[in-house]
Structures are given as C-alpha cells and as structure tokens.
PQR file of N, CA, C, O and H, with PARSE charges and radii, in Angstrom:
ATOM      1  N   MET A   1      76.334 108.419 144.150 -0.4000 1.5000
ATOM      2  CA  MET A   1      76.845 107.104 143.921 -0.0000 2.0000
ATOM      3  C   MET A   1      77.393 107.047 142.496  0.5500 1.7000
ATOM      4  O   MET A   1      76.695 107.429 141.556 -0.5500 1.4000
ATOM      5  N   TRP A   2      78.610 106.583 142.323 -0.4000 1.5000
ATOM      6  CA  TRP A   2      79.229 106.439 141.014 -0.0000 2.0000
ATOM      7  C   TRP A   2      78.914 105.058 140.482  0.5500 1.7000
ATOM      8  O   TRP A   2      79.098 104.057 141.175 -0.5500 1.4000
ATOM      9  H   TRP A   2      79.176 106.273 143.086  0.4000 1.0000
ATOM     10  N   MET A   3      78.432 105.006 139.236 -0.4000 1.5000
ATOM     11  CA  MET A   3      78.062 103.721 138.664 -0.0000 2.0000
ATOM     12  C   MET A   3      78.503 103.674 137.200  0.5500 1.7000
ATOM     13  O   MET A   3      78.013 104.458 136.386 -0.5500 1.4000
ATOM     14  H   MET A   3      78.282 105.819 138.673  0.4000 1.0000
ATOM     15  N   PRO A   4      79.414 102.774 136.856 -0.5600 1.5000
ATOM     16  CA  PRO A   4      79.827 102.685 135.447  0.2800 2.0000
ATOM     17  C   PRO A   4      78.734 102.031 134.603  0.5500 1.7000
ATOM     18  O   PRO A   4      78.128 101.040 135.009 -0.5500 1.4000
ATOM     19  N   VAL A   5      78.498 102.594 133.441 -0.4000 1.5000
ATOM     20  CA  VAL A   5      77.488 102.048 132.531 -0.0000 2.0000
ATOM     21  C   VAL A   5      78.050 102.052 131.112  0.5500 1.7000
ATOM     22  O   VAL A   5      78.970 102.808 130.798 -0.5500 1.4000
ATOM     23  H   VAL A   5      78.990 103.399 133.111  0.4000 1.0000
ATOM     24  N   LEU A   6      77.494 101.213 130.275 -0.4000 1.5000
ATOM     25  CA  LEU A   6      77.867 101.191 128.865 -0.0000 2.0000
ATOM     26  C   LEU A   6      77.077 102.249 128.110  0.5500 1.7000
ATOM     27  O   LEU A   6      75.933 102.550 128.449 -0.5500 1.4000
ATOM     28  H   LEU A   6      76.746 100.600 130.529  0.4000 1.0000
ATOM     29  N   SER A   7      77.704 102.807 127.085 -0.4000 1.5000
ATOM     30  CA  SER A   7      76.943 103.699 126.213 -0.0000 2.0000
ATOM     31  C   SER A   7      76.032 102.841 125.346  0.5500 1.7000
ATOM     32  O   SER A   7      76.235 101.633 125.226 -0.5500 1.4000
ATOM     33  H   SER A   7      78.633 102.562 126.810  0.4000 1.0000
ATOM     34  N   ALA A   8      75.041 103.462 124.751 -0.4000 1.5000
ATOM     35  CA  ALA A   8      74.123 102.740 123.869 -0.0000 2.0000
ATOM     36  C   ALA A   8      74.890 102.127 122.697  0.5500 1.7000
ATOM     37  O   ALA A   8      74.588 101.013 122.270 -0.5500 1.4000
ATOM     38  H   ALA A   8      74.876 104.444 124.849  0.4000 1.0000
ATOM     39  N   THR A   9      75.872 102.846 122.184 -0.4000 1.5000
ATOM     40  CA  THR A   9      76.682 102.338 121.077 -0.0000 2.0000
ATOM     41  C   THR A   9      77.445 101.096 121.498  0.5500 1.7000
ATOM     42  O   THR A   9      77.435 100.093 120.784 -0.5500 1.4000
ATOM     43  H   THR A   9      76.118 103.751 122.532  0.4000 1.0000
ATOM     44  N   ASP A  10      78.108 101.147 122.647 -0.4000 1.5000
ATOM     45  CA  ASP A  10      78.883  99.999 123.116 -0.0000 2.0000
ATOM     46  C   ASP A  10      78.000  98.785 123.379  0.5500 1.7000
ATOM     47  O   ASP A  10      78.404  97.653 123.113 -0.5500 1.4000
ATOM     48  H   ASP A  10      78.116 101.962 123.227  0.4000 1.0000
ATOM     49  N   MET A  11      76.808  99.015 123.895 -0.4000 1.5000
ATOM     50  CA  MET A  11      75.900  97.905 124.161 -0.0000 2.0000
ATOM     51  C   MET A  11      75.479  97.216 122.860  0.5500 1.7000
ATOM     52  O   MET A  11      75.479  95.988 122.774 -0.5500 1.4000
ATOM     53  H   MET A  11      76.480  99.935 124.111  0.4000 1.0000
ATOM     54  N   LEU A  12      75.121  98.015 121.847 -0.4000 1.5000
ATOM     55  CA  LEU A  12      74.700  97.417 120.581 -0.0000 2.0000
ATOM     56  C   LEU A  12      75.879  96.776 119.857  0.5500 1.7000
ATOM     57  O   LEU A  12      75.711  95.740 119.214 -0.5500 1.4000
ATOM     58  H   LEU A  12      75.121  99.012 121.917  0.4000 1.0000
ATOM     59  N   VAL A  13      77.059  97.366 119.947 -0.4000 1.5000
ATOM     60  CA  VAL A  13      78.262  96.749 119.370 -0.0000 2.0000
ATOM     61  C   VAL A  13      78.492  95.384 120.009  0.5500 1.7000
ATOM     62  O   VAL A  13      78.815  94.423 119.310 -0.5500 1.4000
ATOM     63  H   VAL A  13      77.195  98.207 120.469  0.4000 1.0000
ATOM     64  N   SER A  14      78.333  95.285 121.310 -0.4000 1.5000
ATOM     65  CA  SER A  14      78.512  94.005 122.006 -0.0000 2.0000
ATOM     66  C   SER A  14      77.493  92.977 121.531  0.5500 1.7000
ATOM     67  O   SER A  14      77.836  91.818 121.296 -0.5500 1.4000
ATOM     68  H   SER A  14      78.070  96.065 121.878  0.4000 1.0000
ATOM     69  N   LYS A  15      76.245  93.401 121.390 -0.4000 1.5000
ATOM     70  CA  LYS A  15      75.210  92.478 120.910 -0.0000 2.0000
ATOM     71  C   LYS A  15      75.501  92.016 119.481  0.5500 1.7000
ATOM     72  O   LYS A  15      75.349  90.837 119.165 -0.5500 1.4000
ATOM     73  H   LYS A  15      75.967  94.343 121.581  0.4000 1.0000
ATOM     74  N   LEU A  16      75.916  92.938 118.629 -0.4000 1.5000
ATOM     75  CA  LEU A  16      76.191  92.578 117.242 -0.0000 2.0000
ATOM     76  C   LEU A  16      77.425  91.685 117.130  0.5500 1.7000
ATOM     77  O   LEU A  16      77.436  90.734 116.347 -0.5500 1.4000
ATOM     78  H   LEU A  16      76.040  93.896 118.887  0.4000 1.0000
ATOM     79  N   ASN A  17      78.452  91.986 117.902 -0.4000 1.5000
ATOM     80  CA  ASN A  17      79.674  91.176 117.834 -0.0000 2.0000
ATOM     81  C   ASN A  17      79.488  89.787 118.438  0.5500 1.7000
ATOM     82  O   ASN A  17      80.315  88.902 118.213 -0.5500 1.4000
ATOM     83  H   ASN A  17      78.443  92.758 118.537  0.4000 1.0000
ATOM     84  N   ALA A  18      78.433  89.588 119.187 -0.4000 1.5000
ATOM     85  CA  ALA A  18      78.140  88.253 119.725 -0.0000 2.0000
ATOM     86  C   ALA A  18      77.485  87.349 118.689  0.5500 1.7000
ATOM     87  O   ALA A  18      77.392  86.139 118.900 -0.5500 1.4000
ATOM     88  H   ALA A  18      77.762  90.307 119.369  0.4000 1.0000
ATOM     89  N   LEU A  19      77.031  87.911 117.574 -0.4000 1.5000
ATOM     90  CA  LEU A  19      76.406  87.107 116.525 -0.0000 2.0000
ATOM     91  C   LEU A  19      77.460  86.248 115.828  0.5500 1.7000
ATOM     92  O   LEU A  19      78.556  86.717 115.522 -0.5500 1.4000
ATOM     93  H   LEU A  19      77.106  88.893 117.402  0.4000 1.0000
ATOM     94  N   ASN A  20      77.114  84.993 115.583 -0.4000 1.5000
ATOM     95  CA  ASN A  20      78.000  84.084 114.853 -0.0000 2.0000
ATOM     96  C   ASN A  20      77.158  83.013 114.178  0.5500 1.7000
ATOM     97  O   ASN A  20      75.929  83.058 114.231 -0.5500 1.4000
ATOM     98  H   ASN A  20      76.224  84.612 115.832  0.4000 1.0000
ATOM     99  N   GLU A  21      77.817  82.050 113.545 -0.4000 1.5000
ATOM    100  CA  GLU A  21      77.077  81.042 112.790 -0.0000 2.0000
ATOM    101  C   GLU A  21      76.224  80.141 113.681  0.5500 1.7000
ATOM    102  O   GLU A  21      75.291  79.501 113.196 -0.5500 1.4000
ATOM    103  H   GLU A  21      78.815  82.013 113.502  0.4000 1.0000
ATOM    104  N   HIS A  22      76.527  80.085 114.963 -0.4000 1.5000
ATOM    105  CA  HIS A  22      75.747  79.261 115.887 -0.0000 2.0000
ATOM    106  C   HIS A  22      74.654  80.052 116.602  0.5500 1.7000
ATOM    107  O   HIS A  22      73.703  79.477 117.131 -0.5500 1.4000
ATOM    108  H   HIS A  22      77.285  80.605 115.357  0.4000 1.0000
ATOM    109  N   HIS A  23      74.802  81.363 116.610 -0.4000 1.5000
ATOM    110  CA  HIS A  23      73.816  82.221 117.280 -0.0000 2.0000
ATOM    111  C   HIS A  23      73.654  83.492 116.452  0.5500 1.7000
ATOM    112  O   HIS A  23      74.407  84.452 116.612 -0.5500 1.4000
ATOM    113  H   HIS A  23      75.574  81.830 116.179  0.4000 1.0000
ATOM    114  N   CYS A  24      72.676  83.483 115.579 -0.4000 1.5000
ATOM    115  CA  CYS A  24      72.435  84.642 114.718 -0.0000 2.0000
ATOM    116  C   CYS A  24      70.969  85.062 114.830  0.5500 1.7000
ATOM    117  O   CYS A  24      70.279  85.229 113.824 -0.5500 1.4000
ATOM    118  H   CYS A  24      72.064  82.703 115.449  0.4000 1.0000
ATOM    119  N   ASN A  25      70.513  85.226 116.054 -0.4000 1.5000
ATOM    120  CA  ASN A  25      69.132  85.595 116.325 -0.0000 2.0000
ATOM    121  C   ASN A  25      69.043  87.116 116.479  0.5500 1.7000
ATOM    122  O   ASN A  25      69.590  87.686 117.423 -0.5500 1.4000
ATOM    123  H   ASN A  25      71.073  85.091 116.871  0.4000 1.0000
ATOM    124  N   LEU A  26      68.359  87.752 115.556 -0.4000 1.5000
ATOM    125  CA  LEU A  26      68.248  89.212 115.591 -0.0000 2.0000
ATOM    126  C   LEU A  26      67.091  89.701 116.456  0.5500 1.7000
ATOM    127  O   LEU A  26      66.856  90.905 116.559 -0.5500 1.4000
ATOM    128  H   LEU A  26      67.915  87.289 114.789  0.4000 1.0000
ATOM    129  N   ALA A  27      66.371  88.773 117.077 -0.4000 1.5000
ATOM    130  CA  ALA A  27      65.216  89.145 117.896 -0.0000 2.0000
ATOM    131  C   ALA A  27      65.598  90.022 119.077  0.5500 1.7000
ATOM    132  O   ALA A  27      64.770  90.798 119.553 -0.5500 1.4000
ATOM    133  H   ALA A  27      66.562  87.795 116.993  0.4000 1.0000
ATOM    134  N   SER A  28      66.824  89.918 119.559 -0.4000 1.5000
ATOM    135  CA  SER A  28      67.230  90.771 120.675 -0.0000 2.0000
ATOM    136  C   SER A  28      67.960  92.022 120.203  0.5500 1.7000
ATOM    137  O   SER A  28      68.135  92.961 120.979 -0.5500 1.4000
ATOM    138  H   SER A  28      67.497  89.287 119.173  0.4000 1.0000
ATOM    139  N   VAL A  29      68.386  92.051 118.951 -0.4000 1.5000
ATOM    140  CA  VAL A  29      69.152  93.181 118.430 -0.0000 2.0000
ATOM    141  C   VAL A  29      68.241  94.292 117.902  0.5500 1.7000
ATOM    142  O   VAL A  29      68.439  95.464 118.224 -0.5500 1.4000
ATOM    143  H   VAL A  29      68.244  91.288 118.320  0.4000 1.0000
ATOM    144  N   ILE A  30      67.262  93.934 117.106 -0.4000 1.5000
ATOM    145  CA  ILE A  30      66.417  94.934 116.445 -0.0000 2.0000
ATOM    146  C   ILE A  30      65.643  95.810 117.437  0.5500 1.7000
ATOM    147  O   ILE A  30      65.630  97.029 117.267 -0.5500 1.4000
ATOM    148  H   ILE A  30      67.101  92.982 116.844  0.4000 1.0000
ATOM    149  N   PRO A  31      64.996  95.242 118.469 -0.5600 1.5000
ATOM    150  CA  PRO A  31      64.278  96.119 119.413  0.2800 2.0000
ATOM    151  C   PRO A  31      65.197  97.084 120.166  0.5500 1.7000
ATOM    152  O   PRO A  31      64.821  98.228 120.424 -0.5500 1.4000
ATOM    153  N   VAL A  32      66.389  96.630 120.514 -0.4000 1.5000
ATOM    154  CA  VAL A  32      67.338  97.512 121.208 -0.0000 2.0000
ATOM    155  C   VAL A  32      67.771  98.639 120.287  0.5500 1.7000
ATOM    156  O   VAL A  32      67.822  99.799 120.696 -0.5500 1.4000
ATOM    157  H   VAL A  32      66.695  95.701 120.305  0.4000 1.0000
ATOM    158  N   ALA A  33      68.085  98.297 119.038 -0.4000 1.5000
ATOM    159  CA  ALA A  33      68.500  99.322 118.073 -0.0000 2.0000
ATOM    160  C   ALA A  33      67.392 100.342 117.848  0.5500 1.7000
ATOM    161  O   ALA A  33      67.658 101.541 117.759 -0.5500 1.4000
ATOM    162  H   ALA A  33      68.043  97.354 118.705  0.4000 1.0000
ATOM    163  N   ARG A  34      66.163  99.876 117.757 -0.4000 1.5000
ATOM    164  CA  ARG A  34      65.033 100.802 117.555 -0.0000 2.0000
ATOM    165  C   ARG A  34      64.824 101.700 118.777  0.5500 1.7000
ATOM    166  O   ARG A  34      64.564 102.896 118.638 -0.5500 1.4000
ATOM    167  H   ARG A  34      65.947  98.902 117.830  0.4000 1.0000
ATOM    168  N   ALA A  35      64.938 101.124 119.959 -0.4000 1.5000
ATOM    169  CA  ALA A  35      64.695 101.905 121.176 -0.0000 2.0000
ATOM    170  C   ALA A  35      65.773 102.961 121.417  0.5500 1.7000
ATOM    171  O   ALA A  35      65.488 104.030 121.957 -0.5500 1.4000
ATOM    172  H   ALA A  35      65.149 100.153 120.072  0.4000 1.0000
ATOM    173  N   LEU A  36      67.008 102.661 121.016 -0.4000 1.5000
ATOM    174  CA  LEU A  36      68.133 103.556 121.317 -0.0000 2.0000
ATOM    175  C   LEU A  36      68.692 104.247 120.084  0.5500 1.7000
ATOM    176  O   LEU A  36      69.798 104.786 120.139 -0.5500 1.4000
ATOM    177  H   LEU A  36      67.239 101.792 120.576  0.4000 1.0000
ATOM    178  N   ARG A  37      67.973 104.249 118.988 -0.4000 1.5000
ATOM    179  CA  ARG A  37      68.515 104.700 117.706 -0.0000 2.0000
ATOM    180  C   ARG A  37      69.094 106.108 117.716  0.5500 1.7000
ATOM    181  O   ARG A  37      70.084 106.358 117.028 -0.5500 1.4000
ATOM    182  H   ARG A  37      67.075 103.811 118.943  0.4000 1.0000
ATOM    183  N   GLU A  38      68.513 107.036 118.471 -0.4000 1.5000
ATOM    184  CA  GLU A  38      69.030 108.405 118.517 -0.0000 2.0000
ATOM    185  C   GLU A  38      70.283 108.519 119.375  0.5500 1.7000
ATOM    186  O   GLU A  38      71.034 109.486 119.243 -0.5500 1.4000
ATOM    187  H   GLU A  38      67.709 106.833 119.030  0.4000 1.0000
ATOM    188  N   GLN A  39      70.518 107.552 120.247 -0.4000 1.5000
ATOM    189  CA  GLN A  39      71.662 107.602 121.149 -0.0000 2.0000
ATOM    190  C   GLN A  39      72.884 106.850 120.620  0.5500 1.7000
ATOM    191  O   GLN A  39      73.957 106.907 121.221 -0.5500 1.4000
ATOM    192  H   GLN A  39      69.908 106.767 120.354  0.4000 1.0000
ATOM    193  N   ILE A  40      72.725 106.153 119.508 -0.4000 1.5000
ATOM    194  CA  ILE A  40      73.799 105.324 118.971 -0.0000 2.0000
ATOM    195  C   ILE A  40      74.617 106.124 117.969  0.5500 1.7000
ATOM    196  O   ILE A  40      74.070 106.824 117.117 -0.5500 1.4000
ATOM    197  H   ILE A  40      71.853 106.107 119.020  0.4000 1.0000
ATOM    198  N   ASP A  41      75.919 106.009 118.083 -0.4000 1.5000
ATOM    199  CA  ASP A  41      76.842 106.596 117.112 -0.0000 2.0000
ATOM    200  C   ASP A  41      76.997 105.579 115.985  0.5500 1.7000
ATOM    201  O   ASP A  41      77.841 104.687 116.067 -0.5500 1.4000
ATOM    202  H   ASP A  41      76.363 105.440 118.776  0.4000 1.0000
ATOM    203  N   TRP A  42      76.189 105.708 114.936 -0.4000 1.5000
ATOM    204  CA  TRP A  42      76.115 104.699 113.877 -0.0000 2.0000
ATOM    205  C   TRP A  42      77.421 104.532 113.109  0.5500 1.7000
ATOM    206  O   TRP A  42      77.796 103.392 112.833 -0.5500 1.4000
ATOM    207  H   TRP A  42      75.503 106.433 114.870  0.4000 1.0000
ATOM    208  N   PRO A  43      78.140 105.599 112.745 -0.5600 1.5000
ATOM    209  CA  PRO A  43      79.429 105.387 112.066  0.2800 2.0000
ATOM    210  C   PRO A  43      80.433 104.620 112.940  0.5500 1.7000
ATOM    211  O   PRO A  43      81.152 103.750 112.449 -0.5500 1.4000
ATOM    212  N   LYS A  44      80.474 104.948 114.227 -0.4000 1.5000
ATOM    213  CA  LYS A  44      81.375 104.229 115.145 -0.0000 2.0000
ATOM    214  C   LYS A  44      80.965 102.764 115.251  0.5500 1.7000
ATOM    215  O   LYS A  44      81.823 101.881 115.261 -0.5500 1.4000
ATOM    216  H   LYS A  44      79.889 105.655 114.626  0.4000 1.0000
ATOM    217  N   LEU A  45      79.666 102.500 115.329 -0.4000 1.5000
ATOM    218  CA  LEU A  45      79.170 101.133 115.414 -0.0000 2.0000
ATOM    219  C   LEU A  45      79.610 100.331 114.189  0.5500 1.7000
ATOM    220  O   LEU A  45      80.115  99.217 114.323 -0.5500 1.4000
ATOM    221  H   LEU A  45      78.970 103.218 115.321  0.4000 1.0000
ATOM    222  N   ARG A  46      79.418 100.898 112.997 -0.4000 1.5000
ATOM    223  CA  ARG A  46      79.798 100.185 111.768 -0.0000 2.0000
ATOM    224  C   ARG A  46      81.296  99.898 111.724  0.5500 1.7000
ATOM    225  O   ARG A  46      81.721  98.842 111.256 -0.5500 1.4000
ATOM    226  H   ARG A  46      79.007 101.804 112.888  0.4000 1.0000
ATOM    227  N   GLU A  47      82.082 100.838 112.212 -0.4000 1.5000
ATOM    228  CA  GLU A  47      83.540 100.654 112.244 -0.0000 2.0000
ATOM    229  C   GLU A  47      83.936  99.529 113.198  0.5500 1.7000
ATOM    230  O   GLU A  47      84.824  98.736 112.889 -0.5500 1.4000
ATOM    231  H   GLU A  47      81.736 101.696 112.592  0.4000 1.0000
ATOM    232  N   GLU A  48      83.284  99.460 114.349 -0.4000 1.5000
ATOM    233  CA  GLU A  48      83.659  98.478 115.364 -0.0000 2.0000
ATOM    234  C   GLU A  48      83.162  97.062 115.074  0.5500 1.7000
ATOM    235  O   GLU A  48      83.675  96.102 115.649 -0.5500 1.4000
ATOM    236  H   GLU A  48      82.562 100.104 114.600  0.4000 1.0000
ATOM    237  N   VAL A  49      82.172  96.918 114.192 -0.4000 1.5000
ATOM    238  CA  VAL A  49      81.671  95.582 113.871 -0.0000 2.0000
ATOM    239  C   VAL A  49      82.151  95.098 112.499  0.5500 1.7000
ATOM    240  O   VAL A  49      81.752  94.025 112.047 -0.5500 1.4000
ATOM    241  H   VAL A  49      81.755  97.698 113.724  0.4000 1.0000
ATOM    242  N   ALA A  50      82.998  95.878 111.842 -0.4000 1.5000
ATOM    243  CA  ALA A  50      83.417  95.574 110.472 -0.0000 2.0000
ATOM    244  C   ALA A  50      84.103  94.215 110.338  0.5500 1.7000
ATOM    245  O   ALA A  50      84.093  93.635 109.252 -0.5500 1.4000
ATOM    246  H   ALA A  50      83.322  96.750 112.210  0.4000 1.0000
ATOM    247  N   TRP A  51      84.687  93.703 111.395 -0.4000 1.5000
ATOM    248  CA  TRP A  51      85.407  92.418 111.332 -0.0000 2.0000
ATOM    249  C   TRP A  51      84.460  91.219 111.379  0.5500 1.7000
ATOM    250  O   TRP A  51      84.850  90.115 111.000 -0.5500 1.4000
ATOM    251  H   TRP A  51      84.695  94.174 112.277  0.4000 1.0000
ATOM    252  N   ASN A  52      83.215  91.420 111.840 -0.4000 1.5000
ATOM    253  CA  ASN A  52      82.264  90.326 112.024 -0.0000 2.0000
ATOM    254  C   ASN A  52      81.217  90.365 110.914  0.5500 1.7000
ATOM    255  O   ASN A  52      80.369  91.257 110.885 -0.5500 1.4000
ATOM    256  H   ASN A  52      82.897  92.317 112.148  0.4000 1.0000
ATOM    257  N   ASP A  53      81.277  89.399 110.004 -0.4000 1.5000
ATOM    258  CA  ASP A  53      80.352  89.395 108.865 -0.0000 2.0000
ATOM    259  C   ASP A  53      78.890  89.322 109.288  0.5500 1.7000
ATOM    260  O   ASP A  53      78.028  89.904 108.629 -0.5500 1.4000
ATOM    261  H   ASP A  53      81.966  88.675 110.027  0.4000 1.0000
ATOM    262  N   PHE A  54      78.602  88.620 110.372 -0.4000 1.5000
ATOM    263  CA  PHE A  54      77.218  88.525 110.844 -0.0000 2.0000
ATOM    264  C   PHE A  54      76.739  89.876 111.375  0.5500 1.7000
ATOM    265  O   PHE A  54      75.590  90.257 111.153 -0.5500 1.4000
ATOM    266  H   PHE A  54      79.302  88.148 110.907  0.4000 1.0000
ATOM    267  N   ALA A  55      77.603  90.592 112.067 -0.4000 1.5000
ATOM    268  CA  ALA A  55      77.260  91.913 112.572 -0.0000 2.0000
ATOM    269  C   ALA A  55      77.086  92.908 111.428  0.5500 1.7000
ATOM    270  O   ALA A  55      76.203  93.764 111.475 -0.5500 1.4000
ATOM    271  H   ALA A  55      78.537  90.283 112.247  0.4000 1.0000
ATOM    272  N   VAL A  56      77.929  92.796 110.400 -0.4000 1.5000
ATOM    273  CA  VAL A  56      77.795  93.673 109.230 -0.0000 2.0000
ATOM    274  C   VAL A  56      76.459  93.412 108.535  0.5500 1.7000
ATOM    275  O   VAL A  56      75.778  94.349 108.120 -0.5500 1.4000
ATOM    276  H   VAL A  56      78.646  92.101 110.362  0.4000 1.0000
ATOM    277  N   ALA A  57      76.087  92.143 108.411 -0.4000 1.5000
ATOM    278  CA  ALA A  57      74.801  91.801 107.799 -0.0000 2.0000
ATOM    279  C   ALA A  57      73.637  92.352 108.633  0.5500 1.7000
ATOM    280  O   ALA A  57      72.660  92.856 108.079 -0.5500 1.4000
ATOM    281  H   ALA A  57      76.640  91.381 108.748  0.4000 1.0000
ATOM    282  N   ALA A  58      73.739  92.257 109.947 -0.4000 1.5000
ATOM    283  CA  ALA A  58      72.690  92.795 110.818 -0.0000 2.0000
ATOM    284  C   ALA A  58      72.626  94.317 110.697  0.5500 1.7000
ATOM    285  O   ALA A  58      71.539  94.895 110.685 -0.5500 1.4000
ATOM    286  H   ALA A  58      74.532  91.847 110.398  0.4000 1.0000
ATOM    287  N   SER A  59      73.779  94.961 110.606 -0.4000 1.5000
ATOM    288  CA  SER A  59      73.820  96.410 110.428 -0.0000 2.0000
ATOM    289  C   SER A  59      73.174  96.806 109.102  0.5500 1.7000
ATOM    290  O   SER A  59      72.447  97.797 109.031 -0.5500 1.4000
ATOM    291  H   SER A  59      74.662  94.492 110.615  0.4000 1.0000
ATOM    292  N   PHE A  60      73.443  96.029 108.055 -0.4000 1.5000
ATOM    293  CA  PHE A  60      72.818  96.267 106.757 -0.0000 2.0000
ATOM    294  C   PHE A  60      71.297  96.139 106.866  0.5500 1.7000
ATOM    295  O   PHE A  60      70.559  96.959 106.319 -0.5500 1.4000
ATOM    296  H   PHE A  60      74.033  95.225 108.113  0.4000 1.0000
ATOM    297  N   LEU A  61      70.837  95.111 107.572 -0.4000 1.5000
ATOM    298  CA  LEU A  61      69.399  94.922 107.762 -0.0000 2.0000
ATOM    299  C   LEU A  61      68.786  96.093 108.524  0.5500 1.7000
ATOM    300  O   LEU A  61      67.703  96.560 108.173 -0.5500 1.4000
ATOM    301  H   LEU A  61      71.437  94.445 108.016  0.4000 1.0000
ATOM    302  N   LEU A  62      69.463  96.567 109.553 -0.4000 1.5000
ATOM    303  CA  LEU A  62      68.965  97.723 110.306 -0.0000 2.0000
ATOM    304  C   LEU A  62      68.867  98.952 109.401  0.5500 1.7000
ATOM    305  O   LEU A  62      67.920  99.732 109.505 -0.5500 1.4000
ATOM    306  H   LEU A  62      70.343  96.188 109.838  0.4000 1.0000
ATOM    307  N   ASP A  63      69.855  99.122 108.511 -0.4000 1.5000
ATOM    308  CA  ASP A  63      69.785 100.230 107.553 -0.0000 2.0000
ATOM    309  C   ASP A  63      68.582 100.075 106.630  0.5500 1.7000
ATOM    310  O   ASP A  63      67.868 101.043 106.368 -0.5500 1.4000
ATOM    311  H   ASP A  63      70.624  98.488 108.426  0.4000 1.0000
ATOM    312  N   ARG A  64      68.358  98.859 106.137 -0.4000 1.5000
ATOM    313  CA  ARG A  64      67.232  98.611 105.231 -0.0000 2.0000
ATOM    314  C   ARG A  64      65.886  98.831 105.935  0.5500 1.7000
ATOM    315  O   ARG A  64      64.911  99.240 105.305 -0.5500 1.4000
ATOM    316  H   ARG A  64      68.938  98.073 106.350  0.4000 1.0000
ATOM    317  N   LEU A  65      65.840  98.557 107.238 -0.4000 1.5000
ATOM    318  CA  LEU A  65      64.626  98.789 108.028 -0.0000 2.0000
ATOM    319  C   LEU A  65      64.479 100.233 108.462  0.5500 1.7000
ATOM    320  O   LEU A  65      63.512 100.590 109.136 -0.5500 1.4000
ATOM    321  H   LEU A  65      66.631  98.224 107.750  0.4000 1.0000
ATOM    322  N   GLN A  66      65.440 101.068 108.077 -0.4000 1.5000
ATOM    323  CA  GLN A  66      65.470 102.494 108.393 -0.0000 2.0000
ATOM    324  C   GLN A  66      65.489 102.749 109.897  0.5500 1.7000
ATOM    325  O   GLN A  66      64.833 103.667 110.390 -0.5500 1.4000
ATOM    326  H   GLN A  66      66.225 100.778 107.530  0.4000 1.0000
ATOM    327  N   VAL A  67      66.245 101.930 110.615 -0.4000 1.5000
ATOM    328  CA  VAL A  67      66.371 102.118 112.065 -0.0000 2.0000
ATOM    329  C   VAL A  67      67.271 103.304 112.383  0.5500 1.7000
ATOM    330  O   VAL A  67      66.896 104.125 113.219 -0.5500 1.4000
ATOM    331  H   VAL A  67      66.777 101.184 110.214  0.4000 1.0000
ATOM    332  N   PRO A  68      68.452 103.438 111.753 -0.5600 1.5000
ATOM    333  CA  PRO A  68      69.248 104.641 112.053  0.2800 2.0000
ATOM    334  C   PRO A  68      68.519 105.892 111.587  0.5500 1.7000
ATOM    335  O   PRO A  68      67.926 105.897 110.508 -0.5500 1.4000
ATOM    336  N   PRO A  69      68.554 106.941 112.379 -0.5600 1.5000
ATOM    337  CA  PRO A  69      67.859 108.167 111.965  0.2800 2.0000
ATOM    338  C   PRO A  69      68.523 108.760 110.721  0.5500 1.7000
ATOM    339  O   PRO A  69      69.726 108.593 110.523 -0.5500 1.4000
ATOM    340  N   PRO A  70      67.757 109.442 109.893 -0.5600 1.5000
ATOM    341  CA  PRO A  70      68.344 110.058 108.699  0.2800 2.0000
ATOM    342  C   PRO A  70      69.388 111.104 109.086  0.5500 1.7000
ATOM    343  O   PRO A  70      69.237 111.814 110.081 -0.5500 1.4000
ATOM    344  N   THR A  71      70.433 111.185 108.293 -0.4000 1.5000
ATOM    345  CA  THR A  71      71.510 112.147 108.611 -0.0000 2.0000
ATOM    346  C   THR A  71      71.261 113.479 107.987  0.5500 1.7000
ATOM    347  O   THR A  71      72.064 114.397 108.152 -0.5500 1.4000
ATOM    348  H   THR A  71      70.555 110.609 107.485  0.4000 1.0000
TER
END
C-alpha cells in the first residue's frame, strides 16, 4: 500500500510556521522536536522558518534547550 507521509522536518516546519501573535503555544512544538530530533534536518528547518519571527524565536529556544543533536 502506498501512503504519502510528511518528513519529520516538514512536520516541525509546519508546526513552527503556524506560530503567530495569536497562537504562540510551544507546548506542542517542544515534545515533537525532542522526539524526532535525530530525524530533523535542522539547517533546512531554520532556512524554511526564517520568514516567521515566532518560528525563529522557537528555533532559538530549541537550540538553547539543546534539542538539536550536536554536530
């Protein structure tokens, strides 16, 4: 059976890009990032969320929490 799925990177990019001034709850972002941290392409994620200041701030917080694996 063929089933299209999102990559871990695309899923987290979607969650981060959904953040805005009316909805900036990181409670659903941080656990997903922690669970999938080895599967996420972190440079690609940062590039794709660069236009959204809330997503950039969340990405910065994830870096400070040491969620991305060391390079």
